[in-house]
N, C-alpha and C positions, 0 to 999 in steps of 0.2 A: 274678644269680640262677643257682644251680648246678643240677645234674641233679635232686637231691632236692627242691629248692624248686619246680622245674618240675612234678615229679610231684604235689606237694601242690596247686599252682595248678590243674593239670588236674583233680584230684579235686574241688576247690571249684567249678570251673566245671561239673562234672557235677552237683553239688548245686544250682547255680543253674539249670541246665537243667531239673531236676526241678521247681523252683519255677515256672519259666516254663510248663512243661507243665501243672502243676496249675491255674495261672491260666487257661490256654487252655481246659482242660476245664470249669472253672467258667463261663467266658463262653459256651461252647458249650451247656452245660446250660441256662443262663438263656435263651439265644436259642431253643432248641428248645422249652422250656416255654412261652414266650410264643406261639409259633406254634400249638402244640397247644391252649393255653388259649383262643386266639381262635376256633378252629374247634369245640371240643368243650364248653367250659363254658357257652356260651350267655349270656343276660342274667340279671341278678338276679331279673327278673320270672318267668322260666321256672323259677327254682330256689326262690324263697321266696314267690311269689304277690303281690308288691308291685309298685309302678310301676317300670318299667325305668329303670335308672340307668347302663346301659352294660354292657360285658362284665364278668363276674365273673372276675378274673384270678388268683385264688388258690385253690388246692386242694391241701392237703398230700399227699393220696394220689397225685394226678397228678404232683406235683413229685417225690415219692419214686420213682415208676416211671421218670420221665424221667432223674433223677439216676442211678438204678441201671443203666438200660439204656445210657445214654451212657457212663458210666464203664466198664461191661463191654465195650462196643464199642471205644471208643478205647484203654482200657488193655489189653484183650485183644489188639487189633490191634498195639499197640506191642510187647507182650511176645512175640507171635508172630513179629514181624519180627526182633526182637533174637535170639530163639531160633533163627530160621532162619539167622542170621549167626554163630551160636555156634561154627561150625567154624573161625572165624578169618579171616585175610586172604584165603585162597584162595577162600572162598565169595563174598566181595565181588568179587574179580577175575573169577570165572566169571560172576557176575551181570552184570558190565559187558562181557562178551564177550571176556574175556582168554583167551589160550592160553599154557600153560606153555612157556617156552623151555627146551628140553632142554639140560642142562649141556654136552653134547657137540656142540652145533650147530656147523656149518661156515659158516653164513651170516655174512659179515663184519660187518654191522650188528648182528646179534644177539650175536655174539662180543664186539663192542666194548662193548655195554651191560653184558653179564655181567662183563667185566673191570673196568669202572668200579665196579660194585656190589661185586665181590669186594674191591677195594682199600678202599672205604669201610667194609665190614664188618670187615676185618682191622684197619684203623686205629682203629675205634671199640671193638673187642673184642666185637662182636656176632656171632651166627651168621650165615652168609651167607643172606640171604632169597631165596626163589624169585622169579623175575622172570616176569611175565605180559605178553604182547604183545597189544595190541588191533589185530589185523590190518586191520580195516576202517575204521580211523580215520585220515584224512589230516592231521588237526589236530596241533598240537604240545601234548602234555599228558602228565601222569604223576600217579601217586598212590601213597600208602603206606596199607596197611590191615592191621588186626589188633587184638588186645587188648594184647599185650605184645611186646617184641622177640623173644620165643620163637616167636610164630606170625605175625610180620609178613611181608608180601609187598610187592613193588614192582610197579606196573603202568605200562607205557609205551605210547604210541600208535605206530603205524607211522610217522607223520609226525615224531615226536620222534626216532627213531633214524636216520631217513633224511635229516633236514634239519639237525640240529645237529652242530657239530664236537665233538671229544672234550672240549675244555675246557668247552663249553656244556653238553654232556651231564653232565659231572662237576658243574657248578653245579646242574643240575636234581636230580641224585641227592643232592647235599649238602642241598638244600632238603627232599627227602623223608626223608632220614635224620634231619634235625632234627625233623620231625614224630614220627618213631618215638621218638627219644631224649627229646623234651619231653613225652611222654605224651598227645599229641593224638588218637591213633588210637581209644582206647576211647571218648572223648567223641564222636568222629565217628560211630561205630557207634550209640551211644545216640541221637544226633540223627537218624539214619536211621529208627530205631524210632518216635521222636516224630512225625516227619512222616507216616509211614505210618499211624499210629493216627488222626491228625486227618483224613487223606485218606479214611479209611473212612466218615466221616460223609457226605461228598459222594458217594462211590460208592453208599452205601446209598440216599441221596435220589434219585439218578439211576435206580437200579433200581426204586424205588417209582414214580417218575414214569413211566417207560417201560412198566412192567407194568400200570399202572392206567389209562393214558391211553385205550386203546382201549375198555375197558369203560365209561369215563366218557362217551365220545362216543356209544356205543350207548344208554346210559341217557338221554342228552339227546334222542336221536332218537326214543326211545319215550315222551318226555314224562314220564319217571319222576323227574326231578330229577337234579341233579349229585352226583357223588361227590367229597368234598373231598380224597381221597388223592393225586390228581395234584398239586394245589396244595401239599399238605403235602410231597410228595416233592421238588417244585421248590424249596420253601423250605429243605428240608434240604440240597439240592444247593448252594444259594447259601451257606448257613451253613457247610457243610463247606469250600467253596473260599475263603470269607473266612477260615476258620480256617487253611487252607493258606497263604494270603497272609501271615498273621501268623507262621505257622510258618517261612516263608521269611525273614521279618525276623529271627526268632531265629537261623536258620541263618546269615544274613549277619552279625549282631552277634557271634556266637561265632567266625566264621571270619576276618574281615578282619584283626584285630590279630595273629592267629596267623600269617597269611601274611607280614605285615611282619617278624615275629620270625624266621620260617623263612628269609626272604630274607637277613636280617642274619646269621643263623647260617651260611648257605651261604658267605657272604663270609668269615666268621671261620674256617670249617673249611678252606677252600681257599686263602685269601689271594689270590684271583684274581677280583676283581669283574667283570672282563670276561666271565668264563664265564657266570654267571647273567644278567648284564645283556644279553649277546648273545642268550641264549635268549629272554628277554622281548622283545627288539627283533624277533626273527624271528617271534614270535607276531603282532606288529603288522604285519609286512610280508607275510605270506602270506594268501591269500584265506580259507582255512578257519580261520585264527587258532587258538584253543584250543577251539572249539566242537565238541562230540561229537555223533555221530549216534545212538548207542545210546539207546533210549527210557528206559532206567533211569538215565541220567546225572543227571536232575533230583534223584533221591533222594540221590545221592552228590556233588552239585555242590560241597559244602564240602570235599571230600577232595582235589580236583584241584590241580595246580600252577597252572593258569590257569583263567579263567572257563569252565566246562564247558557252560553253556547260555546262549543269547542271549535278547534281548527283555526284559530286566529293566526294569520301569517306572521311568524316570528314575534308573536305577541304584540304586533304593531297595532292591531285593532282590538286588543283586549280591553274590555270596559272596566276591568278591575286590576289593581296592582297584583303582582305575583303573590301567590298564597303564602309562600315562606316569608316574604318581606313583610306582609301584614302581620304574621304571627310574631316575627322578631321585634317589631315595633312595640308589641305588647309584652312578649316574653323573650327578652334578649338571650336567654340560655337555650332556646330551642335549637337543636342540631340539624333539623331538616329531615329527620328519619321518621316518616309517618308509620312505619311498620311497628313502632313501639306504642302506638296509640291504642288504648282499650276501646272496644266497641260493645262493651257490656250493655244489656238493655237498661234503660233508665228506670229508677224507682218512681212510683206515683205518690209516695208519701210526702206530705208537706214537710219542709225542712224545719228542724226543731227551733231555730232562732226566731221563727215567725210566731211561735206559740208562747214564747217566754215574755212577751211584752203585750201590754194592752194600751189602747189609746187613752190619753189623758182625759179625765172627765172635764167637760166644759164648765167654766165658771159662769155664774149667772150675771156677774158684774162686768167690769171692763178689764181687758188684758193688755199687757205691754205690747207696743207696736212700733216698729221702725219703718217708716215709709220708704226710705232709701233701699233698705234690705228687701222689702216687698217687691219693688220694681226691678231690682237686680235679679231676683229669682224668676221673673217672667220667662217662660219658654225654656225652663230648665227642669231637671230632675236631680235630686241628690239622695244619698243613702238614707238620710234622716227622714225625708218625706216618703221614700220607698218603704222603709220600715213602718212608718205611720200608716201608710195605705194597706200594707199587709196585715198589720194588727187590727185595723178598722174592719177589714173584710172578715178576719177571724172572729171578731167580737159580735158580728151581726147574727142574730138568732136565725136558725135554719128556716123557719116559716117566712121571715122577712126576705131572706135571700131568694127563696122560691118565688116570691111575688115578682121579683125583678126579671124573671126568665120567660114569662109568657105574656103576650100582648094584652090579653084580657085582664089578668091579675095585675099587670103593671099599671093599668089604668086605675084599678082600685087602690093600689099603693099610692099613686099620686093624689087621688081624692083624699085618702087618709092623711097624707102629709099636709094637705091644705086645710083640714079641719082645725079650727082654733083650739088651743089647749085650755082656753078659758071656757068652762062648762056653759056659761050663759049664752055663748054663740053656737053651741053644738047643735041644738034642735033646729035653729033657723037655717043653718048650713045644710044639714041633712034633709030638711024639708025642700030647700032649693034644689039639691041634687036629685031628690025623688021626682020633682017636677020636671027636671031637665033630662035625666037618664032613666028614670023609672024606679019604682019602689024596690025591685029586686037588687039593683046595683047599690041603692042607698043602704039596704040592710046588710049587704056584703061589706060595704065600707064600714058600717058600724061594728061589724063583727071583728074586723082587723084593727080597730082603733087602739085597743089596749097594747098590742104589740108595736104598732107603728108609733104611737105617742110615747112608748118607752124607749125609743131610740134617742141617742144623744142629739142635741141641737146641731152640733157640728157635722153630723152624719146625714143631715137631710138632703143637702144638695148632692153629695156623693151618691146617695141612694137614687136620686133622679138620674144622674149620669149613668149609673149601672143599669137602669131600666131603659135607657134610650135605644139600645139595639133591638129589644123586644118591641118597643113602641113604634119603631120604624117599619115593623111588619104589619101594622094596621092597614086596612084598606082605605082608600080616599074617603069613603062615606063614614067609616069608623073614626077616622082622624077628625073629620068635621064635627062629629058628635062629641068626641073627646074634647075638642077645643071649646065647644059650647058648654060642656059640663064644667070644665075648669073655670071658665069665666063666670058661670053661675055661682060656683062656690066662692070665688073671690069677691063677687059683688053682693053676696048674701047679707053681709053686715054693713054694707054701704061705706066701706073704707078699704083702701088697699095698703097693706103693711109693706115695709121694706122687703121682708121675706117673701111675701106673695109676689111682689114685683120681680124680685130676683128669680124666683122659680118660674114664673110665667115667661120672663125674658129668655131663660135658659131653654125652656120647652119650645117656644116659637122659633128661636134662633136655630135649633138643631133639628126640629121636625118640619118646620115650614118648607125648607128647600126640598125635602123628601117628597112632598105632596104638591109642590108648585113649581114655578120656573126656577131653574138652578142657574142663577146668574153669578158668575165669579166677580167679586168686587174689583172695580177699576180705581186706580189712584187718580183722583181728580184734583186734590188740594195739596199744594206743596209749600204754601206760605202761611205764616201764623195769622195774617190778616184775613185770609179766606175762611178760617174756621173760628174766628174770635167769638162770634155770636153763639154757636152751639156749645162752645167751651164755657162761655159765661153761664149759659143755662144749666149745664151740668154741674159746674162748681157751686152755683147758687143753691141748687137742690141738695147737694151733698152737705153744704155748710149749714143748712137748716134742718138736717135730720135730727129729730128728737129734741128740738129746742125752738123757742119763739123766733119769729122772723127777724125782729129787730134786736135780739139779745146780743150782749157783748161776745158770747161764745160763738154765735153765728158769724159775726163780723171777723172775729179772730180766725175762725176756720177758713173763711173765704180769702182773707188776706194771706194766710199761710199758703193756700193753693196758688194764688196769683204770684207770690214771691217765688215759689218753686217753679212756676211756669216760665217766668222771665219775660213775659210779654206786657206791653203797655196798653193794649187795645181791649182788654177784657173788663167787662163791667157787671155789676150785680143786676140780675133780672128781677122784675116784680114777681110776687108770689103767683100771680095768675099765669105767668109765663114760665114757671119753673116747676110745674107739677110733674107727675110721673109720665103722663102722656107726652109732655114737652120733652122730657128726658129721653123717651124712646125715639122721638124724631131727631133729637140732637145726636144720639148714638148712631142712628142710621146714616147721618151725614158724616160723622167722624170716622165711620168705617172706611170711607173713601179717601181718608187723609194718608199721606206718606208715612212710612214706618217711623222716621225721626219725630214727626209731629205727634203720632200716637204715643210715643214714649213720653213726650213733654206733657201731654194731656193726662196720661195715667200717673205720672209723677205728681202732677198738681192735685189730682183726685186723692191719691194716697196721703199727700201732705194735709189736705183739708180734713180727711177722715181722722188722721192721727195728729192733729194740731196740738193735742194735749199729751201726746205720747202713749195714748191708749186706744183700744178699739173694742167694740162689742161684737158678739157673734153675728148679729143682724147687719152691722156695718161691714163686717168682713164679707158676708154673703153678697151684699150690695156691691162692694168693691170688686169682688171676683166676677159678678155678673156683668159689670161695666167692662172689665178687662176682657172677658169672653166675648162680649159684643163687638169688640174691636179686633177680633181674631188674635188676641194676645193672651194665651192661657196662663193664668196665675195659679201657682201651686197652693195647697191648703195653708192658710195663715197660721192655724192652731198648731201645725206640725213643729213650729219653732219651739214650742214648750214640751215637745214629746221626748 
């Protein structure tokens, strides 16, 4: 199953969750109606003046009120909860008591987990997600939360970063990245909403019970008869928590198989089964295990690396498979004895194998390129790319790395990356930057140029990805100024290169939602005919990259893309309608296509770029920017030669 099939599977599971939810609501409506009918409808004698035949349990009017009220309460509660989490992963992380780890942290445990996450992100082609630390949690646990890779965050407990070795921590992070890449996060947030809506019935019943109990006792003492509201409230309380019980079963059913899949993916990503197996063994060995203390952990239990709450009745409601079973699937020789597991403090030294390799120097010409292989790798991580990412990070000069850790210096880094390496454009761009951002920032940018422009071409976009966590900490006013400065630099030479387009697209895609409306993309297009025009615009622009509009090479590239696409309705667009602005609009439309259609479009783009079996660094950056724009992270292409 590839990345796009995983996305479709996650979407279908979301649909199945909706069906479960509706069935739960119907059952709750029936139970509440029976309770109210018992108390309020009376006997048929009371109602029609004939001999009593028992309670009259059917009243369409009462049933309609119950159905309407229950649906409004449960549905409204679920929608409210989902809306409250619409901010993305950071909202979930803060709900669970997470603290954002600053990119410039000097704490060795925090620095180590950030480094592992950075490697995973570069290896997968994802933006580097912010990392949140649950300081008060001694257990070993972690989670990934968000709607898409664009707004994902990673959460880790204090016990996780203090107890696990680097290999074990890498195994846990690989597990969480699998959840991000497999599309599990959106389903997990929907599940939190479902559970909260059902829980509201029980909360409402408890409020009715507590608020009416005293008045009922007073009425009895005055011999005025009892008030049925306390009993009704108690019944609602029981119904609500029975609903929560079955909601937990849904939570368990949805989560368990996804955990097995994420464990297997972590082994596949790292080719190091001892890493994730060691982390699972340590969970069994420490007293706190993976159980969390935060009272909100129950809502998000299905999100965690390990079982986040205890006391599941006969493991029926456990959101995760038994710990020993998970370990044996990875390490068949495990005997189940956790007392043998070593809990020695982890070393903070970088592992030797990361220092023995250096990233391959980029060639200035064209490199070999396999379009089919590039698309197959979307949404995956492999040991080759993980080693490439680790070596790339090791090769970066310390001054460059420091620039990525602070919001102010990260802006200067981006400005430096946008300065053309051709000296004839240098002065005009710095002059434009001084006019937009001020002479001080322009001079600081000039001062870092020797180091920034000494970085390999293939490291430019990864450097921007590394700077994203720091750039997300800009204030709204600072972000608007940063956006203005970036555009001033790009427009200074009155042309937009492929690299500038890719960098701008990357920045706006991942920073824009942070400072604007965070709308999760909705699938609107499911047929090839519905997206043929934007696809034609995209393929036309790619086919003309670096060559005349009517050249044989451009025609061959376009035809190669159309052939890979397999559609008949795509046509060449005129040059006036296939510029970079038109490409941006096309990508915005294609973002709302179904996962299978996105795969077709990206396969066609890769085939057009690699119609001659080769690719340049800039073409590779463009292809990765296009893939990223469709929420389909493409790993570094150059890693094939590493």
